N, C-alpha and C positions, 0 to 999 in steps of 0.2 A: 644786560639784566638791570633791574632797578638798583641792585646793590652796587654794580660797577658805575652806574650813573651817579649815585650818591657819593661814592669814593672820589670820583673825578671832580664833582662839584665842591666837595669839602677841600680838596687840594687847591682848587682854583680860587676859592673865595678870599682867602687872606691876601693873595697876590692882587686881586682886583681892588680890595679895600686899600691896600698900600698905595695904589695909583689913583685913587679917587674915582674908580669906575663903578657904575651902577648897572647891574643886570636888570633889564626891563622885562624881558620875557624870553622863553625858550619853547620852540616847537620841536616835537619828535615825530619822525615818520611813523606810520602805523606799524611797520616792521621793526621799529626801534633801532634801526641801523644808522640813521642819520639824524642830525639835529641842526637847527638854525637858531642862533642866539642873537638877541638884540640888546645892545649896550648903550649907555650914555657915557661918553668918554671924551677926553680932550682931543684925541685923534686915534686913527687906526693903529699906528705903531705902538701906542701905549697898551692897547689890548693885546697885540702880538707879544709884547714883552711880558705881560702877565701870564699868558699861556705858556710861553717858553720857560719862565721861571718856575711855574707849577709843573712843568714837564707834561703838559696836557697837549695832545696832538690836535691839529686843526688843519683844514684845507686852505682857507683863505679868510682874510679880514679886509673889509673895505669900508670907506666912509659913505654915508648916504644922508639924504634929506628926506623928510616925510613929505609925501605928495598925496593929496587926496582932494575930495570935493571941497569947494570953498565954504 
């Protein structure tokens, strides 16, 4: 539900801020059962730590580089 998403986001935000992580965008599947979040952070482990501290579940976190047309 939107309420559950808002509660999760509110719990996570202070943990992200403490680690200097910036959420860039979040995509939700049309059935609202899965989400994909994009962050700007020092590394993937820092994002994992924020999620763990906030007690927010996640499947995986990995580093990536933006690839697109020149």
